[in-house]
N, C-alpha and C positions, 0 to 999 in steps of 0.2 A: 254743480251739476255740468253733465260731462260735454263735449262739446264732438261729435261726432261726424266723420265727414266723407264726402263718395270718394274711393279710389277704383278707377277703371282700369289700371297697370299700374307696374310697381313703379313706374317713375312719379305717377300722378300719386301715389301712396307715399312716397317720398318728401313732395311738395307739399301735399297737406299737413304732416306731420313738421314739417319744418318752419310751417305757416301757421303753427298755432293748435292743430287737432288733439284732443286726450288720446281719441280711438280714431281708426278709420273701420271702414266696411267694404269690401272685396267681395268677386266671384273666383270661383275656379274655369275652368274652361267647357265645363258643363253646369247644369243645376241650378245656373242660376236665371232671373230674369230679365238681364241685360245682355242678352246673346250677343248680340251687335257691338257692345262691347270690347276690348281689347280682351282685358280680363287677365289672368295668372295664371300661367302655368303651373304644375305641380314643383318644379325645381323655382320659379321667381315667388311659389306661397311660403316655400322655405326661409328663401333670403328677406322674403318681407316679412316673417314670424321674428326674425331674429333681427331684424333693422329695427321694428317696432319696440322690441324688448330693449333693444341696448340704449333705446330713448326714453325707457320707461313709462312707453306707450301701448296699448291694448288695439288689437285687431281683430274681428268680428268675420267669418267666410257666409256668406250666402250660399245656402240650398234649399232654396223657396219656391222651387216649381211644383207643380202639382203631378206627381209622378204616376207611371204607366208601367205595366206589370213588367217590362223591356228595360225599366230603369234602375230596379232595386236592386241585384248584384252590382252594379257599378256604384252605388251611391252607398251599398255596404261599404265597400274596397274603401272609397272616398272618405266616408266616415272613419275609417279605422287609419288613415293617412292623416290627417287632420288634428285626431287627437296623438298622431304621433310625433307632430312637428310642432303641439302646444300651442293651437292657436286659443282664442280665451273666449269665447263662444261662436258657437254656429247659428243663425237664423234659418227659421225651419217656418212653414204653414201648414204641411201635410201633416195629419197623425199619422198616418205609415211610415213618413220619414222620422218625426217626432219617434217615434217607435224603435224604429233602427238605430236609429243615434242611442239612445237610454239602453239598447241591450249590447252595440256594436263599440261604442263611444262614451262610455256612461262619465269618465272624466272633463268631457268638454259642457260647458253649461249650457243652455239652452235659450235662444229667445225667441220670443213667435210674433214671428211676424205680419205686417199691417194688413198681408193677404189673405192673413186668418180672421180679418173680421172682426176684431173682437170689440164691441160695441158697447157690452157693459160689466159692472163688476162681477156679476154672476158668471160669464165666460173668465173673468181673469181668474176667478175662485178655482174654476175649473183646470185652468191652467195650471196654478199652481199646484194643486194635487195632482198633476198627472207628473210634476217635476221640473215644471219653466221657473226661471227663475228672471225674466224679464217679457213685457208685454208691450209690442210695436201698436199704439192705440191707433185705431182705425182712423183715418183722415177726415170723416164725416163728425167727428164729435165735437163738440163743446168742452172748453177749458173747464165749464161748470159739471159737463159729465165725466171729464177724464181728473178732473180733480174729488170727485166723489169714488170713483172706483182708488184713488189711491186712499183715501179713508177708509174705505170698506176691506181691502185687502191692501193693507202697507208693506205685508211683507213680501208683494211683487216689486220689483224695479217697472218705473214705466218711461218708455222713451216717445218723440212723439216730433214727427217732420215739423219743421220751422222755414224750410226754405226748398222751392223749386218748382218743376213740372207737377201739376197735378193731372189726372187721369179723370175724366166723364164717367167711371163707372164703379161702382161701388168697392171702394178701396183696391182698384186697380185689376178685380176680376173680369174681364170684357171678354167678349166671343166675335166683337168686328172684324178683327185682323183675321179668325180662325175661319170666318165666314168669306170674308171679300178675296185674302189674300191663300187661304189653307198654312198661316201663319201662326199658330198660335200664340197670342198674350200671356199666357198662364203657366208655358216653357220657356218665354225668354225670346219670343221673337216678333215681338208687335211690330207691324208696319205702318202702324199710328195713322188710322181712316179719319180719328175722331178729329184731326187737324186739315181733312181735307174738304176740298168747298163743294158745297152741294145745291142742287136745284130741284124743282118737280117739272116733268115730263107727262106726256099723257100719250097711251101708247097709240093713238092714232093720229099722234102731230109727231111724227119722226123729225127729230133736231132741232122742235122746236123746245127750248129751256124758261121755265115760268121761279122767280125766284118766290121764295118761301115767304121773304118781308120785303117791303119793298125797296129792293136794293138790286140797279141793275148788273153786279156783280153775284149773284147769287148770296146765299148766306150760311155760315160758319155754326151750323144750329149744334154740333157736339163741343166744340173748342170750348177749353177753360184756361182760365187764367193762371197766373204764378202764384204761388205758395208764398208768403211773404209776413213775418212774424216779427220781427224785428222790432217792432215797437211795441210787441207786448212780452216780451222778456222777462221782465219783474214780474208780472203777473204769473207767468209759466215757473219761476223759480217759486213766486209764494205756494205754488201750487202743489209743489212735491215731485215737482217731475225730476227726474234721476238723468235722463238723456234728452238733448235737442240733436235734431239730425238734417245735416244738408240732403237734399235730393241730387243727381249729378253724376252718375259714371260713366255714361257717354258724353259729359263735356270735357272743355278741355283742362288742360294743367290751369292755366288762366282762373278760368272762372274757379274751381276747386281751391287754390291756393287763395286770391282775392277776397272771398267769399267765406272761408275760415278765418282770415287774420280780423276781415272786418265782424264776426260776433267773437273770435277770440277777443278782442278788443270791447267789444261792449259788455261780453262776459264779466270780464277783468272790471271794470268801472262800475257795474252795480254791484258785484261783491265789495266793493269799495265803497256803496253808500252815494255814489254820482249818477246822474245821468249820460247817457252816450251823446255826443254831437253832432249836430245837424251835418259836419262836414265829414262826417261817419256815416250819417243813414244816408248821404249822395253817394257815398261808395258804392252801393246798391246798386246805383243805376247807370256803371259803369262797366257792367258784366251781361253780357246777353241776358233776355229775358221778355217774355209776352209781359201783357199789364200784370201789375203785383196785386194781389188780392189777401185780405186774411180768412178767407174761405168760411169755415164754419163755427171760426174763433168764438164769435158769441150765440149765433144761434144758425141751427142746421134752415138754411136758404140758398137754395140754388141759382136765384137771380144775381147774387156775390161773387158767385164763381167762372160764370162764364162770359163769354165775350163774342158774340155773334156777328161782327163785323168783319176779323181777320184772323189766321193762326201767324202772322207775320213776327217774327221778334222786331224787339228794338236792341238796336248794339248802337253805342254813341263810341264805343273804345273797341279796336281791334288790337285782337292777339296778336304780337308780331312774332315772337320769339323767345328764346330762353339765353340768359349769359353760359357760354361755353367755356371761356376763361378770360384772365384781366393778366394781363402782362407790363412789363412797363412803359411799353407803347401803344398798346393797341387794347380796345376792350372787343370781346369774339361775340359775335350772336349766333345762336344755330337759327337761322328764319323760318319759321313756321306761312309767314305770308309778307311780304313787300313792304318795304320803307324808302325813301326817297330823299335824295341832298334837298335842304332848305324846310324838311319836315322836323318838325318838334316831337321827340319821342321822349317817353317815361321809363325808369324803370323803379319798377316796385319790390318792396322786401318785407318779410318776417314784421317788421316793424314801420308803420306808416312814418316815423321822423327820418328816417333812413330814404325815404324816396327821393329819386332826384329825375330831372328832366333836361335833354340835350336838344340843341337844336343841331342840326345835321347838317355839315358844312361840306362835308365828304365822305365818302363810302369805298373800300377796298375788297378786293374778292380775295380770294384764297391762295393767288398768287401774287398780290398784293398790286394788283392794276386797278388804278379809280377806275371806279363805275358810280351813274346817277343813280341806278337802284338797287335794291337786293332783289334775290328771286326766293323762292319758296326752297328746302331742303337744299340751302348750301348755308356755307358760311359766309360771312356779312364783318370786316371790320371797321373801327370807326377810332381814331387817333386821339389819344388821350395826352398827350407830350402837352406840359405844362398847367396840367389838370389832376396831377395824381395825388394829391392831399386829400380831393374830394373824394378818391375812391379807396381810401384805407379799409373803407369798410365793404367793399367790395372782394378785398382781398382774403377780409376774413370770413363769406360765407360758404367758403367751400364744405360739401358736406363728406362722408364716409366712402361714398361713391365717387367721388370726382366732380362731383355735379356742384353747379351755384344755384344759390337761391335768388338772385335776381331773375325777374321776369318783366319781358320789354312788352310796350304796347302803344299804342295812337288812338288821337282824336279822330273820329270820322267824320265826314260832313254829312253823309246818306242814314240816319239811324234808323229804318225801317230795312229790314231784311227778310225774305222769303223763307220759308222754314228750310226748305229742301236748300241752300245756300248755307246752311249755316255748319261750322267745325271741320269744314272739307280739308283744311291743311291741316288738324291737327293731327302730323303722322310724323316720326322720328325724323330730325336732319342728321347727317351725316358731319362728323365734324373732321378736319383735317387742321395740322397744327404747323405753319409756316414763317421762315423768317418774316420781321417788321421792320417795314421803314419808318423814319421822323417827321415829326413835323404837326403843328396845333392845328387843329381845323375841327372845331366843335366851342360851343358855348354850352356851360354848366351851370344849373341853378337846382338850388333844394327845393321842393314845395314842401312849406312850413306855411305859418298861418301869417309868415308879413308878405311872403311869395316874393322874396329880393331877388335880385337875380347878383350871382357872384362874378 
C-alpha cells in the first residue's frame, strides 16, 4: 500500500521523501486547490521529478481546479510541460481538463481527484472507461462502500485520505469563501470561513449577538474535526486500497515529515504482521491538529465530524527549525521559531530510534556570540564538544541538495492555539557558515524506550 505525502514546496517534498513517503503530490504555481501554499515553479517541478525518480519515488501533480474558459490554453501548455518532464500522474477533477490531458499529454496517467465526488462504483467505472488509472475516493464514503467499489471495479486503483483537515462541504466543493470574500475554494483560494465564529443577530437589534447554542462565545457551526485513521490502517489494507494519503500541503515541513514517518513505520509493522505501538500512536499528538475523528469510516454521520465549540488547533510541540549543518564543534539550526537557554529541544529523524533530546545550556549566533534565545529566520548554534559520538548519525543525514534530515522541535506549555496563529513562522531561514568556538554546553540523551540520559 502506497504512502502518499503532501509537498507544498520543494523543500517539504524532499523531507517527505526522506521521511518515508512512497510518493508525493504537489502543485505548480497555478491550477491547484492550494493557491496560498508556496507551490512549485516550473523549474522546481522539473527538479522535483529528477529528485523523486533518483530516489525511486513517484510525484503526482494537481491540476484540480474547476476551469473557466480563460484557463484552458494555459492548462493545455502546462499539461504539455508536465508530460515533457515525465511526472508520474496528474490529479484532475474537471472533465474538461481530463479531456485536455488525454488529448495533449496522453502519456501521463490520470488520477481523479476527491473533488470529483466519486461516491459509487458506477462512477468509478465511468472514469475507468474514460481512461483514469486511479480514483481518489470521496471523503464521505465508509470503508464498506470503498471496499465495494474495489470489488466491483478491480481494475481501478483506489486512493483515500487517512489524515488531515476536512472540509464541511461535500468533498470540498464549497461556495462560502466565494460568497463572503470573493475568493473561490474551487480555484484554490479558500479563506476557510467554516472556521470562523458565528452568532445570530436580529436586524432591529444591531450590535446584539445571540449564541446559536448556549455558549457566550458563539458557536462554530461549520467547523470540522481533523481526520485520523491511524487505528484503521489494517482494515484499509484488507479492503484493497492502493494508496493512503496525508492532507497538508499548507502545513510545515515538521508536520509533513513527522506524520510521514509515523505512517511509514505503522505500514511497515502491519506488513510484518505486527501492531503499531502506543508510543507511535502518541506521536500523532505531537503535530498541530484539531480534535481527531475517524469521520465517515464506519458510517455517514456528520455528528462525528464536527466540533461546534472551537476551531483552535491543539499544539503540544512547536516546530523550531531544521538542521543546517553539523561540524566538529557545532550543531547549526535554521530557526523558524524561538528556543532559549534552559529549554529541552528534540531532534527527530526518519528513524525514530535516532531521535535525540538536548538540554540547551548555551546558544551562539552566527557571529559566535552567546545569546539567551534564538530568533526566527536566523541560524543558531549549539556547541557539541564532547558529544560527537552521539551525532555520528547527523553527519550521515546529508541529502543530495546539502540539507540535513534532522528537524528540531520543543514541547510547549499552552497546547491550544487559535487557527490564525498557526505556521506563521514557516518561512525559509537564511543560512551562513561561520567559524566556531570550542567548549561543551549541552546535555544529550536518546529518546528510546528506556529514556536514559547519557
